[in-house]
C-alpha positions in Angstrom: -22.4 -0.9 11.9 -24.9 -1.4 9.4 -28.4 -2.9 10.6 -28.8 -5.1 7.5 -26.3 -7.8 6.5 -27.2 -7.0 2.9 -25.7 -3.5 3.3 -22.5 -4.8 3.9 -20.0 -4.9 0.9 -17.5 -7.8 0.8 -14.3 -7.5 -1.3 -11.9 -10.2 -2.0 -8.4 -9.2 -2.6 -8.0 -6.6 -5.2 -5.8 -7.0 -7.9 -3.3 -3.8 -8.5 -3.9 -1.9 -11.7 -1.7 -3.4 -14.0 1.3 -1.3 -15.1 2.1 -0.6 -19.0 3.1 -4.1 -20.5 6.0 -4.5 -22.8 6.6 -7.7 -24.5 9.2 -10.0 -23.5 12.1 -10.3 -26.1 15.0 -12.3 -25.9 17.4 -9.9 -26.0 16.9 -8.7 -22.2 17.5 -9.9 -19.1 15.0 -10.4 -16.5 15.4 -8.9 -12.7 13.4 -8.0 -9.6 13.2 -4.8 -7.9 12.3 -4.6 -4.2 9.4 -2.0 -3.8 8.2 -2.9 -0.6 10.5 -4.5 2.1 13.5 -4.3 4.0 16.0 -3.4 1.3 13.6 -0.9 -0.7 15.1 -0.3 -4.1 17.7 -3.0 -4.2 17.9 -4.8 -7.9 18.3 -8.7 -8.0 19.5 -9.9 -11.7 17.7 -13.2 -12.5 20.8 -15.2 -13.2 20.9 -18.6 -14.7 17.7 -20.7 -15.9 16.5 -21.4 -12.4 16.2 -18.6 -9.4 15.0 -20.1 -6.1 13.5 -17.8 -3.4 12.8 -18.7 0.3 14.2 -18.3 4.0 17.1 -20.7 3.4 20.4 -19.6 3.2 20.9 -22.1 0.3 18.3 -20.2 -2.0 19.8 -17.6 -4.5 17.5 -14.8 -3.1 17.3 -15.5 0.8 14.6 -13.7 2.8 14.8 -14.0 6.5 10.9 -13.2 7.4 8.7 -16.1 9.4 6.2 -15.3 6.6 8.6 -16.8 4.0 9.2 -20.7 3.8 12.6 -22.1 3.4 12.0 -23.1 -0.1 8.9 -20.5 -1.0 9.2 -19.9 -4.8 11.1 -20.5 -8.0 11.5 -18.3 -11.1 12.5 -20.0 -14.1 13.8 -19.0 -17.4 12.5 -20.9 -20.7 14.7 -21.6 -23.7 12.6 -19.0 -25.8 13.5 -16.4 -23.1 10.2 -16.2 -20.9 10.2 -16.0 -17.3 7.6 -17.8 -15.1 7.1 -17.8 -11.3 6.0 -21.4 -9.3 4.8 -21.7 -5.8 6.9 -24.5 -4.0 4.2 -25.5 -1.6 4.9 -22.5 0.6 2.8 -22.0 4.1 1.5 -18.4 3.0 1.6 -18.7 -0.8 2.9 -16.7 -3.7 1.2 -13.7 -5.2 1.3 -12.1 -8.6 -0.6 -8.6 -9.0 -2.4 -9.7 -5.6 -3.6 -13.3 -6.9 -2.3 -16.5 -5.6 -0.6 -18.7 -8.1 0.8 -22.2 -8.5 2.8 -21.4 -11.7 2.3 -18.2 -13.9 4.3 -16.6 -16.7 5.5 -13.3 -15.8 5.0 -10.0 -17.8 7.2 -6.8 -17.4 5.8 -4.7 -14.8 4.2 -7.7 -12.7 4.3 -7.7 -8.6 5.6 -10.6 -7.1 4.7 -10.9 -3.4 6.9 -13.3 -1.5 5.9 -13.3 2.5 5.8 -9.5 3.4 8.0 -8.5 0.5 6.9 -7.1 -2.7 9.0 -7.2 -6.2 8.7 -5.7 -9.3 9.5 -7.8 -12.3 11.3 -5.9 -15.0 12.4 -7.5 -18.3 13.7 -6.4 -21.5 16.8 -4.3 -23.4 15.9 -0.9 -21.9 16.0 -2.6 -18.3 18.4 0.1 -16.8 16.1 3.0 -17.9 13.1 1.1 -16.2 15.1 0.6 -13.1 15.9 4.1 -12.6 12.3 5.0 -13.2 11.2 2.9 -10.8 13.5 4.3 -8.1 12.2 7.7 -8.9 8.5 6.5 -8.1 9.9 4.8 -4.9 10.9 8.4 -3.7 7.0 9.7 -3.8 4.9 6.0 -3.8 4.7 3.3 -0.9 5.1 0.0 -2.2 2.4 -1.7 -0.5 -0.6 0.5 -0.9 0.5 2.6 -3.9 -0.9 5.7 -2.4 1.9 8.6 -1.7 4.5 8.2 1.0 5.5 10.0 4.1 8.1 12.2 2.2 5.7 13.2 -0.7 3.1 14.0 1.9 5.4 16.5 4.0 6.3 17.9 0.9 3.0 18.6 -0.4 1.4 19.8 3.1 4.3 22.4 3.2 3.6 23.8 -0.2 -0.4 23.6 0.2 0.0 25.4 3.4 2.1 28.4 1.9 -0.2 28.3 -0.8 -3.5 29.0 1.0 -1.6 31.6 3.3 -0.7 33.4 0.4 -4.2 33.7 -1.2 -6.2 33.2 1.9 -7.6 29.9 1.0 -8.9 27.1 3.3 -7.4 23.8 3.9 -8.1 21.1 6.1 -6.4 17.8 7.1 -7.6 14.4 8.5 -5.7 12.0 9.8 -6.9 8.2 10.3 -5.8 4.7 11.4 -6.9 1.3 11.7 -8.7 0.4 15.0 -7.3 -2.7 16.8 -4.6 -3.3 14.2 -2.4 -5.2 16.4 -5.1 -7.6 17.1 -5.9 -8.2 13.2 -2.2 -9.1 13.1 -2.2 -11.3 15.9 -5.4 -13.2 14.7 -4.8 -13.3 11.0 -1.0 -12.8 10.5 1.1 -10.0 9.1 0.8 -11.2 5.8 -3.1 -10.6 6.1 -2.7 -7.2 7.8 -0.5 -6.1 4.9 -3.4 -7.3 2.4 -6.0 -5.4 4.6 -3.7 -2.3 4.4 -3.6 -2.7 0.8 -7.3 -3.3 0.2 -8.3 -0.5 2.8 -6.2 2.2 0.6 -8.1 1.0 -2.7 -11.4 1.3 -0.8 -10.5 4.8 0.6 -8.9 6.7 -2.3 -11.9 6.5 -4.6 -13.9 8.1 -1.6 -11.9 11.4 -2.1 -11.7 13.8 -4.9 -8.8 13.9 -7.4 -7.1 17.0 -5.9 -6.8 15.2 -2.4 -3.6 13.9 -1.4 -4.3 10.8 0.3 -0.7 9.3 1.8 0.3 6.4 4.2 2.3 8.1 6.8 3.0 5.3 9.1 2.3 1.6 9.9 -1.3 1.6 9.8 -1.8 5.3 9.7 -2.9 7.5 6.7 -3.4 11.1 6.0 -5.3 13.2 3.7 -4.7 16.6 2.6 -7.8 18.8 1.5 -7.3 22.1 -0.6 -10.1 24.4 -0.6 -12.0 22.4 2.3 -12.9 23.9 5.5 -13.4 22.1 8.7 -17.1 21.1 8.1 -16.5 19.8 4.5 -13.7 17.8 5.6 -15.8 16.4 8.5 -18.2 15.2 5.9 -15.5 13.8 3.8 -14.2 11.9 6.8 -17.2 10.5 7.9 -17.7 9.1 4.5 -14.4 7.3 4.9 -15.2 5.9 8.2 -18.5 4.6 7.0 -17.1 2.7 3.8 -14.3 1.1 6.0 -16.8 -0.1 8.4 -19.2 -1.3 5.7 -16.5 -3.2 3.9 -15.5 -7.0 4.5 -11.8 -7.1 3.9 -10.8 -10.4 3.1 -7.7 -12.6 2.8 -7.7 -15.8 1.1 -10.6 -17.6 3.3 -10.7 -15.1 6.2 -12.9 -11.8 6.6 -11.4 -9.4 8.7 -13.7 -6.7 10.4 -12.0 -3.2 10.5 -13.1 0.3 11.3 -11.0 3.8 11.2 -10.7 6.3 13.8 -10.2 10.0 12.1 -8.9 13.2 13.3 -9.7 16.4 11.4 -8.3 19.9 11.7 -8.5 22.9 9.7 -5.9 25.3 8.7 -5.2 28.4 11.0 -3.6 30.5 8.4 -2.5 33.1 11.3 -0.7 30.4 13.7 -0.3 27.0 11.8 2.8 25.5 10.2 3.1 21.7 8.8 4.0 20.5 12.2 1.4 22.3 14.2 -1.4 21.3 11.7 -0.7 17.8 11.8 -0.4 17.8 15.9 -3.9 19.1 15.9 -5.0 16.5 13.6 -3.3 14.0 15.4 -4.5 15.2 18.8 -8.2 14.7 17.4 -7.3 11.3 16.2 -6.3 10.6 19.9 -9.6 12.0 21.3 -11.5 9.7 18.6 -10.0 6.6 20.0 -10.4 7.9 23.7 -14.0 8.3 23.1 -14.7 4.8 21.6 -13.0 4.3 18.2 -14.8 4.2 15.0 -15.3 7.8 15.0 -14.5 11.2 13.7 -13.3 14.1 15.8 
């Protein structure tokens, strides 16, 4: 932990980098696409003038989650064809691009968070093409953190191992997860836990090189593929990640959530390793980091 409180960096919920904007036109219909939740990829047309979202079965879109209020939010279309979203006094709030709102006009590409579910708002005359582009993106990107997902990680790790074996180049992998994440969920709630994971991704990613592949591979577990890096360099990179996480004050609404990570590092053995064995060795190192006290690199 930092010795001086002034060394601690405090962040508030980070706004997602805005996607390309397309002006709304009266010729198109709006829809929501679920990019994080139980029904990934489903499209919900916003039919009629008013569309209500909540836990109640009477809502136009019913989401059966404890973090969703019975009547949580309402999306309305004005006479000139524009859409807006309003919070209906929900317990956990309605978020647009990670910012809590009371009411806000929606623009094509906005992310709307209801409870633990994240939707992408789409609008325009070419909405069919936009939807298929989003589905393709969901095949490789985790909707919550906007990092690569497990599928992309597995494919990339196999490809990089084959390349490094062919050209006798180094490759390392490190795996990390959040220490006592269940405790964070129990104390602050699952919505806050999701916010922490999203912020964690945005804090860690800039600490790695452009060519490194950072992915969310499990609930609170992440992995980074480091091409052209041996064990010593990977340990230094992992230590930078550990330090920046420890010194960051993660925030959700008015709550600060202290967070540390444990990290396991392994270097590719070109004579014996395949993707499964390399991952297993990094995972075993992560287990040692947790067993030896957490908040450390092994």
